N, C-alpha and C positions, 0 to 999 in steps of 0.2 A: 447879322446870323451867331458870330460872336456876343453880341448882346444876351443875343435868348440862351444861348448854353449858357452864359455865367449867371443868367438870372437862375437858371434851372439848378445849377450848380450851389448855388446861395439857398435855396430852397431847400436841396437836399440836407444842406448844412442844420437850417434852421428847424427841420423834424427832425432829422436826428438828435439835437440838442433837448428838442420838448420829450421826445421818446427816454431819453438818457434820465431825466427824470422821474420816469416813472419807476416805480421799486417793482422789481419782480414778481411782488404778490398783486399789486394792479395792474401789471400785462396780463398776468396768469387768468385775471378773475375780465378783464378786457375781453382778450381773447375765448374765454366760456363763451361769454355773453354772445364773440361775434358767432360762435361755433354754434350756439343756439338757433341764432334767427340763421342762418343756412342750411339749417336742417327743418326749421319750418316754412323753409320756402319752396313755393310749388313748382317752379321749373325745376331746380336741384332736387327732391325729393320723387320728380316724375323724369329725373335724368338716369338712364341705364350707363351711359359711359362718360366721365368726368376728368377733365383734364384739370390737375390740382400742380399742387405745387408743394418742394421743401421750402421753406422760408432762411432769408437769407437774417441777419440781426435785427434790420430797418424794416421788416417787413410781418405782419400778422403773423403770430406762432401756428404752424398748420398741423405740430404732431399726432395732436389729439380728432382735427378733423380725419389726417388720412387713416387714423387706427378707427374711427367710429364707420366711415365708409364701407371696411368688411362689413360689419357689422349691420349695414343698411344692403348687403348684396350688390353693389355697386360695381365696376368695373374699372378699377384705375389708373389712370394711365397720367405719367410724370413725363418731364421735358429729361432731355441727355442734352447737354449744351459742347460744343465743339467750338472751342475759347479763338483758336485760330480761323474760324470763317463767321464767328459769331452767330452760329444758329445751332435750332435744335432738332434732336429728335423725337418725336413722341414714343414712349414708353409704356405697354401694360406692366405693371408691376403687381405679383401676385403673395410675396411677402417680403415687408418691409424690412425682415431682419436679413435675408439673402440676397434680396433683390436689389441690392442699394450699396453705391460704395461715392466714397471721397471723387468730387469731379473737378473741373478745374478753374471752376468760381469759389472750391473750397466747402460748400456743402454738399449734403448727399443727392446724387442721381441715382437712375436706373444704371445695372449693371447690364450692358448686351449679354454677359453671359448668361444671364439667367433670366431677361426681359424678352417681349417679342417688340417688335415695331408697331406700329397701329398708323392708320390711314389718319391725314388730318381730316377728311370728311366722315369719318365714324363717331368724333366727338357731338356729343349731347349738346352738353356746358362746359364751358372753359372759365374756371376760378384763374384768375390773372393776379398776380403781388404788385404793388407797388410802393412806393417811399411814400408819395405824396398823389394828391387827386385834390377836383375840383369839381362842384355838382353840376356840371354839363359835362361829366365823363371823360376827360383830361385826365392824364395819368403821366406821373414820373417815374421813371421804373429805375432801374440800375446804369443805364447812358451807354449798356451797349445794344439796343434795339433789338433783340431776341423778340420780344411782344410784340414790335410796331412791324415786323416781316411777318410774325406768326398769324397777326389777330386778321389781315385782307384773305391769308390764305383759308378760314374757319368757315364751314358753311354761313349763308344770311340768318338761317335758322337756329344757328347754334348762339346761345345768348352767353354774354361775355360779361361774366362779373367778376369786379374787384372785392377783395378783403381788405379794410382799412381799419386803424385805429380812429375815433372821432377826431384827434390833435393831430392826423395827419391829413383832412380834409382843411385846404385853404382857398381862399376867394377866388383864385384863378392860377390857372397851370398859362405858361406862354406856350403856345404851338409851332411847331414845325410843320411844313407840307409832309413829312413822312411820319408822324406821331400819329399814333390810333387811339381812339377813342373805345372806353368801355359802355354798356347799356346798361347798367346796375352799380351800385357801390352798399355793400353792409358793412356797417362799423357793428359801434355796440350797442349805439342810441338807437337807431335807424335804418330803413331801406332806403336811398337814394335813387330814385327813376331820372336817369336823362334827361335833361330840362329842353 
């Protein structure tokens, strides 16, 4: 188990180094391509209630995606993290400026004073962040297991879609029993369906 954790940490380090080499312009261009692929993706277009995320530094930038969701009339749901229990609450966000505040992970998350809770079984599509993924749908996140706990709670009909830069795709992610897979990965170059 310690070997797997160390292997995952090494993949996190290597991926962070690759991402840090990209200029801001390169990352922005790649994020725009991923955004466009997402908004061409039938499962996403047909969804009404979408779980999204506010990115951390080593995840695909989600700001433009969040803004565009409002233009498409989507009901946008974001996670609010509870650091002490490593849990998240899903909350409907109607206004990105008034509805978000800095959370325990140092990134913006829904403010319970301005956002309503959403039951997990209402989610039509879940857009899931990752630091590294492989073509089998294995993913490495922050290491706190937030999404590994959430994914099994989602309805089986809910598509689990990860967004990643192509350089975040690695040959193989070492998986543990508690790790969960995504169904589809969208990069700037392709849409990868779990093998």
